[in-house]
N, C-alpha and C positions, 0 to 999 in steps of 0.2 A: 566567921564571915556571915553577915546578915543576908539571907537569901530571900527575904520578904520583898515582893514587888508591890503588893497592895495590902493596905491595912484599913479595915473598916471598923469604926468604933461608934457604938450607940446610934446607929443610923435609924431614923424614924421618918416616915412620910405620912402626911395627912392631907385629905381633901375636905375642905370645910371643917366640920367638927368630927369627921370620921378618920381615925388612924388606921391605915392599911399596912404599914410596916412599923414595928415597935422595937426599939432597942437592939438592933441587929449588930452582932460583932463577929468578925472572922478575918483571917489573913489568907492571902494567896501567895504561894511560893513560886519562885521562878522555875519555869519548865514543868510545873505540875498542873494537874486538873482538879478543880474543885467542883463537885457536883452539887447543885442546889435542887432539892427534891420537895415536892408537895403538890397538893391538889390545886385546881384552878381557883383563883381568888386568895391563895395563901400569901401573895406578895412577892413571889419569886421574880417575875419580870419587872415589876415596879421598882424593886430595890436596885436592879442593875441599870434600868433606864435613868435612875437618879444619878448614877455614877457618870453618865454621859450627857447629862443636862437635857434629856429628851422628854421630860415630864412637862405637862401643860403649866402655864404660869400660875394657876390657882393652887398648885401643889405646894405644900409647905414642907421643906426638907431640912432636917436638923441632924446634928452629929458630925462625924468626921470620916473622910475617905482619903487617905494619903497614898498617892502614886509616886513612890520613891521620893518622898519629901514634898510633892506638889499636892496641895489641898484642893481636891476636885470640887467640893461642894461650894466653894466661894468663888469659883471662876465665873466671869461674865461670858456672854455669848461668843465673843471673839476668842476668849481663852478656850472654850469648849471646842470651837472649830479647829483650833490648832491641835487638839487632843484626838478628836474623833477621826477614825480612819488611819491615823498615823501611829498613835501610841495604844489606843484601844479601838478595836473594830467589833462589829456585831453581825452575827448571822441570824436573821430573823426566821420565825417559824414558817411563814408562808411565802416562798420565793416569788410566786406569781404576783402577789400584791406588793412585794418589796421591790421588784424590778420594774423599770419604766417600760410599759408595753409599746411605746412608740419609738423607742431607741434600741439600736442593735446592741447585743450583749457585749461585744468587744469595745464599743464606744463607751459603754457604762463603766467598764473597768478602767479604760484609759482616762476617763473623767476623774476617777479617784486618784490616779497617778498625777494628773495635772494639778489637782487641788493640793496635794501634799508632797509629791515627789520632787526631787531636785532635777531641774531640767525638763525638757519636753518628753512626754510619754512616747514610748516606742511600741509599735505593733508587735515586733518580734518578742518583746518581753512578755506581753500578754499571751501570745501564742505559746511560748515556753511554759508559762504558768498554767495555761489550759491543759497542756500535756501532763504537767505535774499533778494536777487534780484529776487525771484520768478521764478527761473529756474525749470522746471519739470525734474524729474529724475536726480538730481544733480550728483549722482555717475556716471551715464552713460555719462552725458555731460562732466564730468571731463576727461573721456577717449575718447571723440569724437573729430574729426577734424572739423574745421569751416564749411566745405562744407556740413557736415551732419546736420547742424542746420538751422532753419528758420532765416529770417532777424531779427525778434524781439528777438530771442534767442541769436543770435550773438551780438546784441546791448547790451543785458543784460550781456554777458560775458565781453564786453568792459567796462561796468559800474562797474562790479566786479573788473576788473583789475585796474580801476581808484581809487576805494575805498579801495583796499586791505591794503594800508599803512596809511589810515586815513588822507589824505592830508587836508591842510587848505583851498585850493581852487580847485574846479573842473571847467575846461573850457569845455563846451558841445558845439561842433561845428556842428550845424545842425543835431543833433542826431536823429531826427524823420522825416526828410524830405521824405525819401523813404519808410516810413512805413504806413501801413493801419491806418485808424482813430482809430480803437479799440486798436491796438498795441500802437499807438502814445499816446493815453490817458493813457494806463497802464504805459508806460515809464515815462510820466510826473508825474503821481501820485507816482511812485516809487522814482523818484528823490526828490520829495517834502518830502516823508516820511523818506528817508535816510538823507536828510538835517536836518530835525527836530530831528532825533536821534543823529546825530554826530555833529551838529552845523557847518556843512561845508558851505562855501560861494561858490556860483555858478555864473559863467559868461555863459549865455545861448545865443548862436548865432543863428539867424534864419532870414528868409526873410518874415515870416508870423506873422503879429501882432495878429491874432487870436490865434496862438499857444502861443505867448509870454504872452498873457493876462491870460493864465492858470497857469503860473509859476512865472512871474517876480514881484519883489517888486518895482524895478526902471527900467527905460527904457532909452537907449541911441539910437537915430536914426542917422544913418550915410548915407551920400550921397557923392559919388566921393571923398572919403578919409577924409571928414570933418564931425564934429558933427553938425547936423542940429538942434537938439532939445534933451533935456534930462530933466528928473525929475521923480517924483513918477509915477508909472504905471497908477494909477487912473486918474491923470491929463493928461498924454500923450494920453491915449486911449479915453477920453471923451471930453477934451477941447484942442485938438492939435492946436498949433499956426502957425506952418509952413505949407505952401501949400503941400510940399512933404509928410509930415506925413499924412495930410488930404487925399492925393491921395492914399497912401498905404492902409489906412483904407477903403476908398470908393471902391477900385477896387476889393475887395473880393466879390464874388457872394453872395447876400443876401439870407436868407432862408424864409423871410416873404413876398417876392414879386418876380415878374418876370420882371425886367426892360427890355426894348427893346434893350438897349445897356449898357455895363458896362462902368463906367467912367474909365479913364486912368490917370496915374500919370502925363503924359505929358500935359494933359488938365489942371491940377491943376497948374503945374509949369509955363505954358505959359499964364494962365489966360483965356484960350479959352473955358473952360468948360461951357456948357449950363446946367442950373438947371434941365431941363426936361430929360437930358440924363440918370440920375440915379434915376429919380422920377416918372417914368411912369410904374407902375406895370401892368402886363398883366396876372392876375391870374384867369380870368373868363373862359379861354379856352386855350387849347394847342396852341403852336406856329403855327401849321398847322393842317389841318383836312383832311388827305388823305383817300382814299377809296380803291384803287387798290393794292393788295399785290404784292410787288416786289420780296420778298424772303419768301418762305414757308418752315418751318422746322417742321418735324414730327418725334418724338421719337428718336432724334439724340443722339447717344452714341459714345464716343471715349474711347477706352481701351488701356492702356499701359501695356506692359509685363515687369515686374520687374525682374523676374527670370525664367530661362529655365532649362529643364533637359538635360541629355546627348544627347537626340535625337532632341533637339530644340523645344520641346513642352512646353508651358507656365506652370510654377508651381505657380507663383504668379503674379496677375494682379491688376491694379488700374484703376478705371473709372474716367478719367478726366472730362468727360461730361456724365451725366446719364439721358437719356430719355427726352431731352429738346424738347418742342414743342411750336412754336410761329410763328407769321407772322410779317414781317417788311413791312409797307405800303409805297407805292411810295411817295417820297417827305417828309417823316418824319425823325425825329431823335429819334432812339431807344437807350435809355441809358441802360448800363449793368454794375451793381455794385456788389461788393462783396470783401471779403478779399483776400489777396494773396494766391494762391493755390486752389481757389474755382473753377477754370476752365474757367474764363472769356476769357483769351487769347486763350486757346485751342478751345473754341467755335467759337471765331472770325475767327481763321485760318481754322477751319473745314468748315465754311460757304464759304470760298474762295477756298476750296479744296487744301490748302497749306499743310494740313495733312489729312490723310485718317480717315474716321469714320468707326466704327465697326458695327453699327446698325443704322436704320432709314434712312431718306432721307432729302436732301436739294434741293429745286427747285427754279430756277430763271426764272421768268415770265412763270411758268408752265413747264419748262424743268428741269428734274432731272439731277443734275450735275454729279452724280456718274455713269450715263449711257453714258456720253459724252466720245468720244475718246480723245487722247492726242491732236490731231490737232484741234478738235472742241473746246476743253477747251482753247487752246492757242488763238483761234479766239475770245473767250469770255473774255479773261483776261483784255483787255482795259476797259471793263465795270465794272470790279470789282477790286478796288484798296485798298491799306492799307497805313496808316501813322503810323510808329512805334514809340515806346516810346522814345528811345534814338536817337536823330537826328545825333549825332556825329558818333556812330557806324553803323548807317544805310546808311551813305554816304561814298562813296569811297574817301579816302583822296588824291588819285592821280588824281581825276577828278576835273576840275574847276566847279564852280557853274553852268555855262551855259551848260557844257557837262553833268552834273548830271541830270539837268532838261530835256534836250533834249534826253537823253539816251533811255527812253521808246519809243520815236518816231522811233528810229533806230531799237530797238529790235523788235517792232511790225510792222516794215516796212511801217509806215504811213507817214514818212517824205516827201516822194515824192507826197503825196496826198494833202498837204496843198497848197491851191491856194491863189493868190493875195499877198502873203507875203513869205519871206524866213523863214527857221526854226529858225534862230537867232532872227529875228524880232518877231516871235511868242513867243519865250522864253522870250525875253525882255518885251514884252507886259504882259505876265503872271507874270513876276517878279514884275512889277509895280503894278499889281493887288493885289499881296500878300504883298506889302509893302517893296520890295527890290529895291535898287538903280540899274539902268541899268549899271553903270560903275563897278558893282561888278561881271559882267558876267565872267571875267577871274580870279576872286579870288578863293582861295581854302577854304574848310570847316574850317580849323583851323584859318582862318583869320576873321571868323564871331563869333558873340556871340551865346549863346544857343538858344535864341528866333529867331535870324536870320536864324540859321541852320534849326530850325523847320519850318520856312516859306519856305525854300528851299525844304524840304521834302513834304510840302503841295503842292507846285507848281509842283513837280515831279509827285505826285499822280494825279494831276488834268490836266496835259498836254494832256492826252488822252480823256478828257471829259467823265469820268466814270459816271455810274448811282448810284453805291453803293460804299461808302468809309467807310472802317473800321478804326476808330481812336482808336488805341490801347494805352491807357495811354499817349496820345500825348501831354498833357500839364502838366503831373505830375512832371517833372523835372525842370519846369520853375518857375522863380520868380512870385509872385502873380501879379505884375505889367505887366510883359510880358504875363502872362497867360491871363489877361483880354484882351490884344490886340489880341492874337491868337484866343480866343473864339469869339470876335467880328468879326474877319476875317472869321472864319468858318461859322458863321451865315450869313454874307454878301454874301459869295460865294454860300451858299445853296440857298439863296433867288434869286441870279442872275442866277444860273444854274440849280436849282431844283434838287440838289443832294439829295440822301438818305444816312443818316449816321447811322452806328452802333457805338455808342460812349461808349467805355470801360474805366472805371475808378474806383478807390477806393474812390474818393472824392465825397461825396454826395452833397455838396454845389455846385460843378461844374455841376454835372449831373442834379440837380434840375433846374439850370438856362438853360441848353442846351436842355434837352430832352422833347419830346412830350409825350412819355411813358417810363417807367422804369421797367426793370426786375432785380430782386435781386437773386443772385446765392449763394448757400452754399453747399460746398462739392460736386460739380458737378451737382447739381439739381437747377432748377429754382423754388424758393420757394414762390415767390410773384411777381406780376406785376400790373401796374396801372399807372394813370397819376401822375405827380409829386406832385400835391396838395393832391390827395387821399393817396398816399404813405406816405407823410410826416406828414399829419394831422391825418390819420386813418390807421396806419400800422397794418397788419393782423397777423404778426408773431413776436415772441420775438426777433428773429435774426435781423429783420429790425429795431425794436425799439432800439436794442443795437447799431446798426450802426449810427442811427440818434442821439442818446444820446451822442455818442463819438465825434460828430463834435465840434471843438473848437468854442465857442461863446463868443463874447465880451459883458459882461453884466454890 
């Protein structure tokens, strides 16, 4: 009996004269999961959008895609409308931009039922499905707007919307990339349980082979629009044949060792990789052994006012940070981990006095920052810098790369103090140090990739030669291959300039590789701290154990 539900043959997609997907072939079996893996720009999402007729009109799509005898690529718009949401549904990467912000969540799911279901949509069916996807207080969420939900809850609403008409195929496009490891694990388990119940086939798109190992039966690896390797998950994950696949697997930070450098995909593709690059664990001691405190935090609290009375007095408050006390030693990397909403970013910004704290103190080299005047704080700003999570939104789209990097020099009026070189030459020198081409000086942010934009943000933060750099989820949005390059770069720059890092992330495998010490935050409190090896091998709290257990592992 033929169990194939979707057969794709020689699928190609071109925009103008540029081919972005070339000669793609694969089959999807009923009740199984096909994982499509590759870096950003490899053609993963474009190839699946073509199956649903969601590409712009200028896209030229050729080849064949048979859904149980129905040729998808020749359907007109009316034909695609009859397929979308009923036979093939899609879970998009960013639920906040995929959900209608002015329509309640329940109404959006019922709209899908009305468009494709038989008969009128019933609220009770949506409530039951919300319970099935493990949404808390489903009746309340039915009447809630997307902005009132957490990221994981919004993703569950998207899953419910995709499942409401019991489709044959669900395409999950990077559905866990922006989520915490614990929420990610829950979403993956949820998809597997729902697949088992309904027999749905899944195409799961991601750049992380660790994630794909948790859910896929078969894997297709894509690179620059072409299929590099495909086969059963067990074979691809444990005996990859292509250097590109080997590189994707190797560049993930390991949990059982502390290599001095992470291997990169480029080293595997070029054949330049040295065996020792990924085989020199350094687990006997932290990366550095600093002694002098650079930052001292005592009983730090940050309180947000959620509701005020008629006279402006607070009626309801929330502690974003609750009584945190710790030191960051000069020259070390302090890791800060925890789930979204635990207070990591709030704490990082409070250290830099970008937001005010309600109690406690932060001292830099013995100087209490809250006692400094505005002019004194501005004079100190060059020593305290931050790299934000999203490089695209943190760069001014109207400034060229060179202007963005040199802007801090102009703001802090230090451009005239640079001797022996011009500002432009200093910027180009720094661009080369962070791996950017000098001729990109006059390019704009939209002309660079995500990893390249993040390098611009790193150069902008380092142009003033700071002593403390807060890295706020600075690699979370990057492909694992680009992530490895940026992590290596941060460590190289730290060694060269003796920077001190506060490295904020929800990815424990990354912080295990980067940090000399790690603090774990939960609900505004620092619940545990220690060296990476102590924390990972001997966690003291159940919360830390939960975070560690949720890390995707290839077994």
